[in-house]
N, C-alpha and C positions, 0 to 999 in steps of 0.2 A: 276409548279414544282410538281412532283408526290410524294405522301407519300411513305415512306419506308414500304415495306411489310414484315411482320414477316415470317421468314423462317420456314417451316414445316418439312423438312427433312434435315438430315446432312449426308454427306458421311463418311464412315469409310473405311480405306484402311489397308490391312494386307498383310504381306509377309509370305507365308506358304510353307513348303516342299511339293514336288509333291505328296508324299504318303498321306499327310493329305488332300490335295485337292481331290485326287482320292477317299478317304474314304468318304469325305463330299459329293462329287458328287454321289457316289453310294447310300448313305443313302437318299439323296434328291430325287434321281430317284425312289427309293423304295417307297417313300412317295408321289410321283407324284408332287414334288415341285421344284422350281428353286433353284439354289445354294444360291442366295441372300435371298429368303424367308426362306429356311431351316436354314441358319446361323443366320439370324435375330431372328427367333423364338427360336432357341436353346440359343442364347445369352441372350435374354430377359427372358426366363424361368430360366436360371442359375442366372441372376441378381435378379430376384424376390425371388428365394430361399435364396440367401445370405441376402437380406434385411429382409425377414421374420425370418430367423435364428437369426438375431441381433436386432430384435424389442423388445423394452422394454415394459413390461406389468406392469401397475401400478394398485394397488388395496389397499383398506383400510385394516387396521389390522384385522377388523372383516371379511372382504371378504377373506383375506388370510387364516384366521383360518377356515372358512367354506370350502375353497378349500382344505386345508390340511386334514380336516375331511373326505371329500368325497374320497380323495386319499387313506386314511388309512383304508377304509372299505375293507372287503374281496372281492375279485373278484368273480363275478357271471359267471358261464359257459354260453357261447352262444352256443345253440344246433347246429347251422350250422357250427360253428368253430370246435366243438368237432367231428362232423361227418367228416369234412374235414381232421382233424388231424389223423383220423383212416384209411383213404384211403391210399393204397400203392402209393408211388411216381412213376412216369413214368419209372424210372430206376430200380424199385424193381419188384421181381417176383410177379405175381398175379395182376399186373396192367392191367386194361381193359379200353381202350379209349372209352369215351362216345361220341357219334355222335349226 
C-alpha cells in the first residue's frame, strides 16, 4: 500500500467576463508572463497586503510610549525629497525629461 502524498498545489477555478480576461491577458503579455502566473502573483500580492493591513502589533506600555515620542518629534526635511518636490511635474510647463 502506498503512503498518501501531501498535495502541493490546488486548482482554483473562476468565471470571468470576457473583458476581464482580455485585460488580464494583455497585462500578462506586457509582463511576459502566462495568465496563470500573472493571476497567481496578483492574487498572492493582494492577499499579503490584506494580511499585513490587519496584523496586530503588540508592545509594552514603555515601548508604546517610546514609539509615540518618536512620532511626536518634528519632521526633518529629506534633501532628496525637497529637491523632488521642487521639480515641475511632467504635465507642467518647464518640465524637462531626464534621460
